C-alpha positions as CSV (number, residue, x, y, z in Angstrom):
1,M,82.8,115.0,114.8
2,A,86.0,115.8,112.9
3,W,87.0,114.2,109.6
4,A,90.2,113.6,107.6
5,I,90.9,111.6,104.4
6,G,93.6,108.9,104.5
7,V,95.2,107.5,101.4
8,D,97.1,104.3,101.2
9,L,99.2,104.0,98.1
10,G,100.3,100.5,97.2
11,G,102.0,98.8,94.3
12,T,98.8,97.7,92.6
13,H,96.0,99.8,94.2
14,V,95.3,103.2,95.8
15,M,92.7,103.4,98.5
16,A,91.2,106.5,100.0
17,A,89.0,106.6,103.1
18,S,87.1,109.2,105.1
19,V,88.1,108.6,108.7
20,D,86.7,110.3,111.9
21,D,88.8,111.3,114.8
22,R,88.2,108.0,116.6
23,G,89.7,106.1,113.7
24,K,86.4,104.8,112.2
25,I,86.1,104.6,108.5
26,K,82.9,106.0,107.0
27,S,83.5,105.5,103.3
28,R,86.3,104.3,101.0
29,F,87.1,104.2,97.3
30,E,89.8,102.2,95.6
31,H,91.5,102.4,92.2
32,E,93.6,99.7,90.5
33,L,97.0,101.0,89.4
34,K,97.9,99.9,85.9
35,S,101.0,102.0,85.8
36,H,103.5,103.7,88.1
37,D,103.8,106.8,85.9
38,F,103.8,109.7,88.3
39,D,101.1,111.8,86.6
40,Y,98.9,108.8,86.2
41,V,99.2,107.9,89.9
42,V,98.5,111.4,91.0
43,D,95.3,111.4,88.9
44,R,94.2,108.1,90.5
45,I,94.8,109.5,94.0
46,V,92.9,112.7,93.2
47,S,90.0,110.7,91.8
48,A,89.8,108.4,94.8
49,V,90.0,111.4,97.3
50,G,87.3,113.2,95.3
51,K,84.9,110.2,95.5
52,V,85.4,110.0,99.3
53,A,85.2,113.7,99.9
54,A,81.9,113.7,98.0
55,S,80.5,111.1,100.4
56,L,81.1,113.5,103.3
57,K,78.5,115.9,101.8
58,G,80.2,119.2,102.6
59,K,81.5,118.3,106.0
60,K,84.8,120.0,106.9
61,V,87.9,117.9,106.1
62,E,90.9,118.6,108.4
63,G,93.4,117.5,105.7
64,V,94.5,114.6,103.5
65,G,97.2,112.2,104.7
66,I,99.1,110.1,102.1
67,G,101.0,106.9,102.8
68,S,103.5,106.4,100.0
69,P,106.2,103.7,99.5
70,G,109.7,105.2,99.7
71,N,111.6,107.8,101.6
72,I,109.9,111.2,102.0
73,D,111.2,114.7,102.1
74,E,109.8,116.2,105.3
75,R,109.8,119.7,104.0
76,T,108.1,119.3,100.7
77,G,106.4,115.9,100.8
78,A,108.3,114.7,97.7
79,V,109.2,111.0,97.4
80,R,113.0,111.1,97.4
81,W,113.3,107.5,96.2
82,S,110.8,104.6,95.9
83,P,112.2,101.4,94.4
84,N,108.7,99.9,94.1
85,F,107.6,102.8,91.9
86,N,111.0,103.7,90.4
87,W,110.5,107.3,91.5
88,K,113.3,109.8,92.3
89,N,112.4,113.2,93.8
90,A,108.8,112.8,92.7
91,P,106.9,116.0,93.9
92,L,103.9,114.1,95.3
93,G,103.0,116.5,98.1
94,A,103.1,119.6,95.9
95,A,101.2,118.0,93.0
96,L,98.4,116.8,95.3
97,K,98.1,120.0,97.2
98,K,97.7,121.9,93.9
99,K,95.1,119.5,92.5
100,L,93.1,118.9,95.7
101,G,93.2,122.4,97.2
102,Q,93.6,120.8,100.7
103,R,96.3,120.5,103.2
104,V,98.3,117.4,102.2
105,H,100.7,115.5,104.4
106,V,102.9,112.7,103.1
107,L,104.8,110.0,105.0
108,N,106.1,106.4,104.3
109,D,103.2,104.0,104.0
110,A,104.6,101.4,106.5
111,R,105.2,104.1,109.1
112,L,101.6,105.3,108.7
113,A,100.3,101.7,109.1
114,T,102.3,101.6,112.3
115,L,100.7,104.9,113.5
116,G,97.3,103.5,112.6
117,E,97.8,100.3,114.7
118,Y,99.3,102.3,117.5
119,V,96.6,105.0,117.8
120,H,93.5,103.0,116.9
121,G,94.5,99.3,116.7
122,C,96.2,96.6,118.7
123,G,98.9,99.0,119.9
124,K,96.5,101.3,121.6
125,G,97.5,101.8,125.3
126,T,101.1,100.8,124.8
127,Q,104.1,103.1,125.0
128,D,106.7,100.9,123.2
129,F,105.4,99.2,120.1
130,A,106.5,97.8,116.7
131,L,104.6,96.7,113.6
132,I,106.1,94.2,111.1
133,T,104.1,93.8,107.9
134,L,104.8,90.4,106.3
135,G,103.7,90.8,102.8
136,T,105.5,90.8,99.4
137,G,108.2,92.6,101.4
138,I,108.6,93.6,105.0
139,G,107.7,97.1,106.2
140,G,106.9,98.4,109.6
141,G,107.8,101.0,112.2
142,I,108.7,101.5,115.8
143,V,107.0,103.5,118.6
144,A,109.3,104.4,121.5
145,S,108.1,106.1,124.7
146,G,104.8,107.0,122.9
147,K,106.4,108.5,119.8
148,L,106.7,107.1,116.3
149,L,110.4,107.0,115.5
150,L,111.0,109.0,112.3
151,G,114.8,109.7,112.2
152,H,116.3,113.0,111.1
153,G,115.6,112.1,107.4
154,L,112.4,110.1,107.9
155,G,114.4,106.9,107.4
156,A,113.8,105.3,110.8
157,G,111.8,102.1,111.0
158,E,113.1,100.3,107.9
159,V,113.0,97.0,109.8
160,G,113.0,94.9,106.6
161,H,116.5,95.9,105.6
162,H,118.7,94.8,108.4
163,Q,120.7,91.7,107.3
164,I,120.1,88.4,109.1
165,R,122.0,86.1,106.7
166,P,124.5,88.3,104.9
167,D,126.6,85.4,103.6
168,T,124.1,82.7,102.8
169,G,120.8,84.5,102.2
170,F,118.6,85.4,99.3
171,V,119.3,88.6,97.3
172,C,117.0,91.4,98.5
173,G,115.3,93.9,96.2
174,C,117.5,96.6,97.8
175,G,120.6,94.9,96.5
176,K,121.9,93.5,99.7
177,I,122.1,89.8,100.6
178,G,120.1,88.2,103.4
179,C,118.0,91.1,104.5
180,F,115.1,90.4,106.9
181,E,112.7,91.2,104.0
182,A,114.4,88.7,101.6
183,Q,114.3,85.9,104.1
184,A,111.0,86.4,106.1
185,S,108.5,88.2,103.9
186,G,105.8,86.3,102.0
187,T,108.2,86.2,99.1
188,G,110.9,84.8,101.4
189,L,108.5,82.0,102.4
190,M,108.1,81.1,98.7
191,R,111.9,81.2,98.2
192,Q,112.3,78.8,101.2
193,A,109.9,76.4,99.6
194,L,111.5,76.7,96.2
195,A,115.0,76.1,97.7
196,L,113.7,72.9,99.4
197,A,111.7,71.6,96.4
198,P,114.4,69.2,95.0
199,S,114.2,67.3,98.4
200,F,110.5,66.8,98.2
201,P,109.5,65.5,94.7
202,R,106.2,64.2,96.0
203,S,105.2,67.5,97.6
204,T,101.5,68.3,97.4
205,L,102.5,71.8,96.3
206,F,103.5,70.4,92.9
207,L,99.9,69.0,92.5
208,Q,98.4,72.4,93.1
209,R,100.4,74.6,90.9
210,R,103.7,74.8,89.1
211,P,106.5,76.3,91.2
212,A,106.5,79.6,89.3
213,D,102.9,80.1,90.5
214,W,103.3,79.3,94.2
215,G,102.1,81.8,96.7
216,S,102.7,82.3,100.4
217,K,99.0,81.6,101.3
218,M,99.1,78.2,99.5
219,I,102.3,77.2,101.3
220,V,100.9,78.2,104.7
221,K,97.7,76.2,104.0
222,A,99.7,73.1,102.9
223,A,101.9,73.4,106.0
224,A,98.8,73.5,108.2
225,A,97.5,70.4,106.4
226,G,100.8,68.5,107.2
227,D,102.6,68.5,103.8
228,P,106.2,67.7,104.7
229,H,107.7,70.0,102.1
230,A,105.5,73.0,103.2
231,R,106.2,72.3,106.8
232,A,110.0,72.2,106.2
233,A,109.7,75.6,104.4
234,W,107.6,77.0,107.2
235,D,110.2,75.8,109.8
236,R,113.0,77.6,107.9
237,Y,110.8,80.6,107.6
238,L,110.1,80.8,111.3
239,T,113.8,80.4,112.0
240,D,114.6,83.5,109.9
241,L,111.6,85.4,111.1
242,S,112.6,84.8,114.8
243,I,116.1,86.1,114.2
244,G,114.7,89.4,112.8
245,V,112.1,89.8,115.5
246,A,114.6,89.0,118.2
247,N,116.9,91.7,116.8
248,I,114.0,94.2,117.0
249,V,113.4,93.2,120.6
250,A,117.1,93.8,121.3
251,F,117.1,97.2,119.5
252,T,113.9,98.6,121.0
253,N,112.6,96.3,123.8
254,P,108.9,96.9,122.8
255,Q,106.0,96.0,125.0
256,M,104.2,94.5,121.9
257,I,105.1,93.5,118.3
258,A,102.2,93.3,115.9
259,L,102.4,91.2,112.8
260,G,100.6,92.6,109.8
261,G,100.3,91.7,106.1
262,G,98.9,88.4,104.7
263,V,101.3,86.1,106.5
264,G,100.8,88.0,109.7
265,Q,97.2,86.8,109.9
266,T,98.2,83.1,110.1
267,D,96.7,81.2,113.0
268,R,98.4,81.7,116.4
269,A,99.1,78.1,116.8
270,M,101.2,78.2,113.6
271,L,102.7,81.6,113.9
272,S,102.7,83.8,117.0
273,I,103.0,81.0,119.6
274,P,106.0,79.1,118.1
275,L,107.5,82.4,117.0
276,K,107.3,83.8,120.6
277,K,109.2,80.7,121.9
278,R,112.0,81.0,119.3
279,V,112.3,84.8,119.9
280,D,112.6,84.2,123.7
281,D,115.3,81.6,123.1
282,L,117.3,84.2,121.1
283,T,116.7,87.1,123.6
284,T,119.4,87.6,126.1
285,M,119.8,91.1,127.4
286,A,116.2,92.3,127.2
287,P,113.3,91.0,129.3
288,K,111.4,88.1,127.6
289,D,108.0,89.8,128.0
290,T,107.3,91.3,124.6
291,K,103.9,90.2,123.4
292,I,103.7,89.0,119.8
293,V,100.2,89.4,118.3
294,S,98.4,89.7,114.9
295,A,97.7,93.3,113.8
296,T,93.9,94.1,114.0
297,L,93.3,96.8,111.4
298,G,94.3,94.7,108.4
299,N,94.4,96.6,105.1
300,D,92.8,99.7,106.7
301,A,95.9,100.4,108.9
302,G,97.6,102.6,106.3
303,A,94.6,104.8,105.6
304,V,93.7,105.1,109.3
305,G,97.3,106.1,110.0
306,A,97.3,108.6,107.2
307,A,94.2,110.2,108.5
308,A,95.7,110.3,112.0
309,L,98.7,112.2,110.4
310,A,96.3,114.7,108.9
311,F,94.6,115.2,112.3
312,L,98.0,116.0,113.9
313,G,98.7,118.6,111.2
314,G,101.5,116.6,109.5
315,I,105.0,115.5,110.4
316,K,105.7,118.6,112.6
317,G,102.7,117.7,114.7
318,L,103.6,114.1,114.8
319,R,107.1,114.9,116.1
320,A,105.6,117.1,118.8
321,A,102.9,114.6,119.8
322,R,103.1,112.8,123.1
């Protein structure tokens, strides 16, 4: 059995896992990130990888895959720019290769989560697939004709940053107005609820927490319980989510779209079933047969995808894969 180590680098945690060639995780180790200082983050990654490697007890490791936020330099593995970490041209690949003494392969974290779901999760067996992660922001990726779309500068698949409400929407972290991420992420759901708050002074949301402490899970739970304020916010959220998803259907005509992230795990009756109807209503030139499902690998998707990248020998192998 072959082994690789996959690393998922997030805003608050880094998780490393030993993964076999079937996509099964044997062991994992996670560090909290208290800073985004480059040297500190590198040390946390090295520590996590070391703990996981030790659990393999001398078994050969094919390589280490790293999923990092931001745009990646294909040649060097450097992070050209990551707004979440405020990194510019951070030499992540070179630093880790030097410290780990292993082959290290770096790619955007959302693209690797897409690869994980496609190879070992709900997308297995499809040829045209998309993942949309509905968390603090929106990430994801697109598989077309059996290949993960990368783009010539590894910038393909930034589904969160096409504008769906450029004139009336919320300001996105990227600086544009009305991006899909700004409107339909977990943060977007909270913004919808806050915008509607003056119309619902008796909302049960006010009884649970002050508005500054609202979270997307709380709003989803209140909507499921029938709170009018939360239901109104959820309806607006579904409207914006359906616009973005319908655009992805028009762009790529996938067989399946998987919804990941915290909001993506919402019950089918609340999320995927009504979303599918709205997306079909907005779909004109593409067939209305795209399946919309919840992703199955959860928080493991990034590490599983990173290990899959290592098994392929990096981005060059990924580009050549069929």
